[in-house]
C-alpha positions as CSV (number, residue, x, y, z in Angstrom):
1,X,9.6,-19.1,-12.7
2,X,10.1,-18.4,-16.4
3,X,11.4,-14.8,-16.7
4,X,9.2,-14.4,-19.8
5,X,6.1,-14.7,-17.6
6,X,7.6,-12.2,-15.2
7,X,8.3,-9.8,-18.1
8,X,4.8,-10.1,-19.5
9,X,3.1,-9.6,-16.1
10,X,5.2,-6.7,-15.0
11,X,5.3,-5.2,-18.5
12,X,1.5,-5.4,-18.8
13,X,0.5,-4.4,-15.3
14,X,3.6,-2.5,-14.1
15,X,3.6,-1.9,-10.3
16,X,0.3,-3.7,-9.9
17,X,2.0,-6.8,-11.4
18,X,4.9,-6.5,-9.0
19,X,2.6,-6.2,-6.0
20,X,0.5,-9.2,-7.2
21,X,3.6,-11.4,-7.8
22,X,5.0,-10.6,-4.3
23,X,1.7,-11.1,-2.6
24,X,1.4,-14.5,-4.3
25,X,5.0,-15.4,-3.4
26,X,4.0,-15.0,0.3
27,X,1.2,-17.5,-0.2
28,X,2.7,-19.6,-2.9
29,X,6.5,-20.2,-2.4
30,X,7.2,-21.7,-5.8
31,X,7.2,-18.1,-7.0
32,X,10.5,-17.1,-5.4
33,X,10.8,-13.4,-4.3
34,X,14.6,-13.6,-5.0
35,X,13.8,-14.0,-8.7
36,X,10.9,-11.5,-8.8
37,X,12.7,-8.7,-7.0
38,X,16.1,-8.9,-8.6
39,X,14.5,-9.2,-12.0
40,X,12.3,-6.2,-11.2
41,X,15.5,-4.3,-10.3
42,X,16.9,-5.2,-13.7
43,X,13.7,-4.1,-15.4
44,X,14.0,-0.6,-13.8
45,X,16.8,-0.3,-16.4
46,X,14.9,-1.4,-19.4
47,X,11.1,-1.2,-18.7
48,X,10.7,2.4,-17.5
49,X,10.0,1.3,-13.9
50,X,10.9,3.7,-11.1
51,X,13.0,2.1,-8.3
52,X,11.0,3.8,-5.5
53,X,7.7,2.7,-7.2
54,X,8.9,-0.8,-7.5
55,X,10.0,-1.0,-3.9
56,X,6.7,0.4,-2.7
57,X,4.6,-2.0,-4.9
58,X,6.6,-5.0,-3.7
59,X,6.3,-4.0,-0.1
60,X,2.5,-3.5,-0.4
61,X,2.2,-6.9,-2.0
62,X,4.3,-8.6,0.7
63,X,2.3,-7.0,3.5
64,X,-0.9,-8.0,1.8
65,X,0.2,-11.6,1.5
66,X,1.3,-11.6,5.1
67,X,-2.0,-10.3,6.3
68,X,-3.9,-13.0,4.4
69,X,-1.7,-15.7,6.2
70,X,-2.1,-13.9,9.5
71,X,-5.9,-14.1,9.0
72,X,-5.6,-17.8,8.2
73,X,-3.7,-18.5,11.5
74,X,-6.2,-16.3,13.4
75,X,-9.3,-18.0,12.3
76,X,-8.3,-21.6,11.8
77,X,-7.3,-24.1,14.5
78,X,-3.9,-25.9,14.5
79,X,-5.6,-29.2,13.7
80,X,-7.5,-27.7,10.8
81,X,-4.3,-26.1,9.4
82,X,-2.4,-29.3,9.6
83,X,-5.2,-31.2,7.9
84,X,-5.2,-28.7,5.1
85,X,-1.4,-28.7,4.7
86,X,-1.4,-32.5,4.6
87,X,-4.1,-32.6,1.9
88,X,-4.3,-31.5,-1.7
89,X,-4.1,-27.8,-0.9
90,X,-0.8,-28.3,0.9
91,X,0.6,-30.3,-2.0
92,X,-0.5,-27.6,-4.5
93,X,1.1,-24.8,-2.4
94,X,4.1,-27.1,-1.7
95,X,3.6,-26.6,2.0
96,X,3.8,-29.4,4.6
97,X,2.7,-29.5,8.2
98,X,6.5,-29.7,9.1
99,X,7.0,-26.3,7.4
100,X,4.3,-24.8,9.7
101,X,5.9,-26.4,12.7
102,X,9.3,-25.0,11.7
103,X,7.8,-21.5,11.4
104,X,5.9,-21.8,14.7
105,X,9.1,-22.9,16.5
106,X,11.0,-20.0,15.0
107,X,8.3,-17.7,16.2
108,X,8.1,-19.1,19.7
109,X,11.9,-19.0,20.1
110,X,12.5,-15.5,18.7
111,X,9.2,-13.7,19.4
112,X,9.1,-10.2,18.0
113,X,12.4,-10.6,16.2
114,X,10.9,-13.6,14.2
115,X,8.5,-11.3,12.4
116,X,11.3,-9.1,11.3
117,X,14.2,-11.5,10.6
118,X,11.8,-14.3,9.4
119,X,11.2,-12.2,6.3
120,X,14.7,-13.1,5.1
121,X,14.4,-16.9,5.5
122,X,12.9,-19.1,2.8
123,X,9.6,-20.8,3.7
124,X,9.7,-19.2,7.1
125,X,9.2,-15.9,5.3
126,X,5.8,-17.1,4.1
127,X,4.6,-19.1,7.1
128,X,5.8,-16.9,10.0
129,X,2.6,-14.9,9.7
130,X,0.5,-18.0,10.5
131,X,1.7,-18.5,14.1
132,X,1.5,-14.7,14.6
133,X,-2.2,-15.0,13.8
134,X,-2.6,-18.2,15.8
135,X,-1.3,-16.5,19.0
136,X,-3.4,-13.4,18.2
137,X,-0.2,-11.3,18.1
138,X,-1.0,-7.5,18.2
139,X,-2.0,-6.7,14.6
140,X,-0.5,-3.2,14.6
141,X,2.9,-4.5,15.8
142,X,2.6,-7.3,13.2
143,X,2.1,-4.8,10.4
144,X,5.0,-2.6,11.5
145,X,7.5,-5.4,11.9
146,X,6.4,-7.1,8.7
147,X,6.6,-3.8,6.7
148,X,10.1,-3.1,8.0
149,X,11.4,-6.6,7.3
150,X,9.9,-6.8,3.8
151,X,10.9,-3.2,3.0
152,X,14.6,-4.0,3.7
153,X,14.4,-7.3,1.8
154,X,12.7,-5.7,-1.2
155,X,14.9,-2.6,-1.3
156,X,18.1,-4.6,-1.1
157,X,17.2,-7.1,-3.8
158,X,15.7,-4.5,-6.2
159,X,18.7,-2.2,-6.0
160,X,21.1,-5.2,-6.3
161,X,19.2,-6.4,-9.3
162,X,19.4,-3.0,-10.9
163,X,23.2,-2.8,-10.2
164,X,23.7,-6.3,-11.5
165,X,21.9,-5.6,-14.7
166,X,21.9,-8.5,-17.1
167,X,24.0,-10.5,-14.5
168,X,21.0,-10.6,-12.1
169,X,20.6,-14.5,-12.4
170,X,24.0,-14.9,-10.7
171,X,22.8,-12.7,-7.8
172,X,19.7,-14.9,-7.4
173,X,21.9,-18.1,-7.3
174,X,24.1,-16.6,-4.6
175,X,21.1,-15.5,-2.5
176,X,19.4,-18.9,-2.9
177,X,22.7,-20.6,-1.7
178,X,23.4,-18.4,1.3
179,X,20.1,-16.7,1.8
180,X,20.0,-14.9,5.2
181,X,23.8,-14.3,5.5
182,X,23.9,-12.8,2.0
183,X,21.0,-10.5,2.5
184,X,22.4,-9.3,5.9
185,X,25.7,-8.5,4.2
186,X,24.0,-6.8,1.3
187,X,21.7,-4.8,3.7
188,X,24.7,-3.7,5.8
189,X,26.6,-2.7,2.6
190,X,23.5,-0.8,1.4
191,X,23.0,1.0,4.7
192,X,26.7,1.8,5.0
193,X,26.9,3.1,1.5
194,X,23.9,5.3,2.0
195,X,25.3,6.6,5.3
196,X,28.7,7.4,3.6
197,X,26.9,9.1,0.6
198,X,24.8,11.2,2.9
199,X,27.7,12.3,5.1
200,X,29.8,13.1,2.0
201,X,27.0,15.1,0.5
202,X,26.4,16.9,3.8
203,X,30.1,17.8,4.0
């Protein structure tokens, strides 16, 4: 997505713009969260956004988008979903029935962990909510796991975007290339750094 559009949306609507973009990203993958989140991190340096506020807004948006897709899976049959994805709506959203099958297989193989770690995987990140809804997975657990997974994803990318500053596009390219492995490394580094800082401050 053109960063000018991101700047205008976030600049005009602030945290609401962030939440809306991330909610749409869950439903409409051509809006990559890697770009939105790292760029949001950069904007916390230049647009008067608060890091905590940006993380909160992004997480609310992500959970909202996930709930919408959970509802889609809950109320529509597999046959109906495949028909939709193979039609004009699927083409518009750039989803295919194969993408749904991929997310479903990921969910079936990994169960509970799929809802958490699936948030770090492109395409699966968006569609993993659908099989959860199709199987009528406990909604409370779905919300908790989705919130935790997206919170980590959002926190890491926003803070990395802030630290990278104007070099944020290079971070996006690295994440798009290595995706899950990169985010896990960044998450571990972030948690480790926070643990070190906390212990040092406590001492």
